[in-house]
C-alpha positions in Angstrom: 94.4 109.7 74.7 90.8 108.1 74.4 88.9 107.2 77.0 88.8 103.5 74.8 91.2 100.8 76.0 91.6 97.6 75.8 91.7 96.1 79.2 92.1 91.7 80.7 90.4 89.7 83.0 91.3 86.5 85.1 90.4 83.4 83.1 87.7 81.2 84.2 89.1 78.8 86.1 90.8 81.2 88.4 87.5 82.6 89.3 86.1 81.6 93.2 83.3 81.8 95.4 83.5 85.1 97.8 83.8 84.1 101.4 83.8 86.3 105.0 86.9 87.4 105.8 86.9 87.5 109.6 87.4 91.7 110.7 88.5 93.1 114.0 87.4 96.3 113.6 88.0 99.8 115.9 85.3 101.2 113.7 82.4 100.3 111.4 84.5 100.2 107.8 83.3 101.8 104.5 80.6 100.2 101.9 81.5 99.4 99.1 80.9 97.7 95.9 83.7 96.4 95.4 85.1 93.7 97.7 88.7 92.7 97.9 90.2 89.9 100.1 93.8 88.5 100.5 94.0 84.9 101.1 96.3 83.1 101.8 96.9 79.7 99.5 99.2 78.0 102.0 96.0 77.5 104.6 93.8 77.6 102.8 91.8 81.3 104.0 90.9 84.9 103.5 93.2 86.6 106.0 91.9 88.5 109.0 91.6 92.4 108.1 92.6 94.8 110.6 91.0 98.2 111.2 93.8 100.7 112.3 93.0 104.3 112.2 90.9 104.3 108.9 93.7 101.5 107.6 93.4 97.6 107.0 96.0 95.5 107.6 96.0 92.0 107.2 98.9 89.7 108.7 101.5 87.9 106.1 103.2 85.1 106.7 106.9 84.3 105.1 106.6 82.3 102.1 103.6 81.9 102.1 101.9 82.4 99.3 98.4 84.6 98.3 96.3 85.9 96.4 94.3 88.8 96.0 90.2 88.1 95.7 87.8 91.3 93.5 84.5 91.0 94.1 82.2 93.2 91.9 78.9 93.7 93.8 77.7 95.8 91.3 74.9 95.6 88.0 77.8 96.8 85.2 81.6 95.8 84.2 84.2 97.0 86.3 87.5 97.7 85.2 90.6 97.3 88.6 93.8 98.3 88.3 96.1 96.4 90.6 99.0 97.4 92.2 100.7 95.3 94.8 104.3 97.3 96.3 103.5 99.9 93.9 104.0 97.9 91.3 101.3 97.7 88.2 100.7 93.5 88.3 99.9 93.1 84.8 102.9 94.8 83.4 105.1 95.7 85.8 105.5 99.2 86.2 105.5 101.6 89.0 101.8 101.8 90.1 99.3 104.6 88.2 95.1 104.3 87.9 95.5 104.9 84.4 97.1 102.0 83.3 96.2 97.8 82.8 93.4 96.0 85.1 91.4 93.5 84.8 88.1 93.7 83.7 85.6 92.1 86.0 81.6 91.0 84.6 78.2 91.9 86.9 78.5 89.7 90.6 82.5 88.6 89.0 84.6 87.4 91.5 88.4 86.7 90.8 91.4 85.6 92.2 94.3 87.1 90.6 97.4 85.1 92.2 100.7 86.7 90.1 102.6 89.0 88.3 101.5 88.7 84.6 104.6 87.5 82.6 102.7 86.4 79.6 98.7 85.5 78.6 98.7 82.5 79.9 101.3 82.7 82.6 101.3 85.1 86.1 105.1 84.5 89.0 102.9 84.1 92.1 102.9 87.2 95.1 104.2 85.6 98.1 105.3 87.6 101.4 108.9 87.6 101.8 111.3 90.0 103.3 111.4 93.5 102.0 115.2 92.8 100.2 113.7 90.0 97.9 110.6 91.3 97.6 109.8 92.2 93.4 109.5 96.2 94.1 113.2 96.4 96.5 115.3 94.1 93.4 113.8 96.0 90.5 115.4 99.2 92.5 111.7 100.7 94.2 111.5 99.7 98.2 109.1 102.7 99.1 105.9 101.4 98.1 106.8 98.0 100.0 103.6 96.9 101.8 100.5 97.6 100.4 98.2 96.3 97.8 95.9 98.6 96.2 93.1 98.2 93.5 91.4 100.8 91.8 87.9 100.6 90.7 86.4 102.7 87.0 82.6 101.8 86.0 82.0 101.4 82.6 80.5 103.8 80.3 77.3 103.2 79.3 77.2 101.0 75.8 74.2 99.1 73.9 73.6 95.7 74.9 74.8 93.3 72.6 72.6 89.9 72.4 74.2 86.8 72.1 77.2 88.5 73.1 80.0 85.4 74.7 80.6 86.2 78.5 84.8 85.9 78.8 87.2 87.8 80.9 88.9 89.9 79.9 92.6 91.9 80.1 92.0 96.0 79.9 95.2 97.4 78.4 96.3 101.0 79.3 97.9 104.9 77.6 101.2 103.3 79.3 103.2 100.2 80.1 101.6 97.3 78.1 103.4 94.9 78.2 104.0 92.0 81.6 105.7 91.9 84.8 109.5 91.0 83.5 111.4 88.7 86.0 113.9 91.0 88.2 117.5 91.2 87.1 120.4 90.5 89.7 122.0 93.8 91.5 125.4 95.0 90.3 127.7 94.0 93.4 127.7 97.0 94.0 124.4 98.3 93.9 123.2 95.3 96.1 125.3 96.3 98.9 124.4 100.0 98.8 120.9 98.2 98.8 121.4 96.1 101.6 122.9 98.7 103.9 120.2 101.3 102.7 117.4 98.8 104.3 119.0 97.7 107.2 117.0 99.0 109.6 114.2 97.2 107.1 115.1 93.9 106.9 112.0 92.3 108.8 109.8 94.3 107.3 107.2 92.3 104.4 107.2 92.2 100.9 106.3 90.2 97.5 108.5 88.2 96.2 108.5 87.0 92.2 107.1 82.7 92.9 107.5 79.8 90.9 105.5 80.1 87.5 102.1 78.9 87.0 98.9 78.3 84.5 96.3 81.8 84.0 94.4 82.9 81.3 93.5 85.9 80.4 92.3 87.4 77.0 91.5 91.2 76.0 88.6 93.1 75.8 87.5 96.9 75.3 86.3 98.7 78.7 85.7 102.8 77.9 85.9 104.4 81.6 83.0 106.4 82.5 85.2 108.3 84.3 89.0 109.8 84.5 89.0 109.6 88.0 88.4 105.5 89.7 84.6 105.5 91.6 86.6 103.0 94.5 89.9 103.2 95.0 91.4 100.3 98.4 94.3 99.4 100.1 94.8 97.0 102.2 98.4 97.0 103.7 99.8 94.1 105.5 103.4 93.3 107.4 104.7 90.4 110.0 102.0 90.7 113.0 105.5 91.6 115.0 105.2 94.6 113.1 102.4 95.6 112.7 101.8 94.7 116.4 104.3 97.2 117.3 102.8 99.9 114.9 99.9 99.8 117.1 97.8 97.8 114.8 95.6 95.3 117.1 95.9 91.9 115.2 94.9 89.5 117.3 96.3 87.8 119.8 99.6 84.9 118.1 98.7 80.5 118.8 100.7 79.7 122.2 102.4 76.9 121.9 102.3 73.7 124.3 105.5 73.5 125.5 105.5 69.6 125.3 103.0 68.8 122.7 100.3 65.9 123.5 99.9 64.0 120.0 97.1 61.8 121.6 95.0 64.7 123.5 92.1 63.2 123.7 91.8 60.4 127.0 90.0 57.2 125.6 87.0 56.6 126.0 84.1 53.4 124.7 80.7 54.7 122.8 78.1 56.5 125.2 74.4 55.5 125.8 72.9 57.9 124.1 
């Protein structure tokens, strides 16, 4: 198969400035040219990253929509092939680094907020129970709980002066469609799946949420190598589950027994 393929990039309206994530580290994280952060769209913040036994983790909150924020820190274009719960976010196929991805220009930051359903729409990512996750509802629950980004450098190409800058989608060799909506399982299959996942019912996955506008275009992209230059994995689960796994997550906030609606006592303007 030729390395010259067509790929996809996030629309300009989805690009945001990079925010620094709070990071609790047991050691120094590896240096990468590509930055990946998980942005909680409900709380409006980048989720803190916690390192444990060589892996990075974030705490997901059930019901919260999130996006994958990716920044290309290199001087050339890159292809970012993304997966959520072992599923390609563009095609809905079981993920492989050889599949479709998003093309980012030098130093570009893009925000991927959902499963791509067309060239103009996505279905929002949101944290949910494992049985409700897109992967589980399509019969693939084994890799629920991880977000992956495989980054490919571009093979050198002639400079085209005056070439318009645009965001593009990369079409891979396998699975070039869009992620289909999950189908309801047959009653027998539903019962069987429920029994198989009973002990993992509290585990978090990513759901197939509301439809949103998200425009992309195709572009040509030739990979410099069949092997990614970087592969970034971010694992996620509930606070309780990560704590039980030994991940050094920050303490949960302690609620007051009786919240005070006006915690500050009144006073007059003090002298300067």
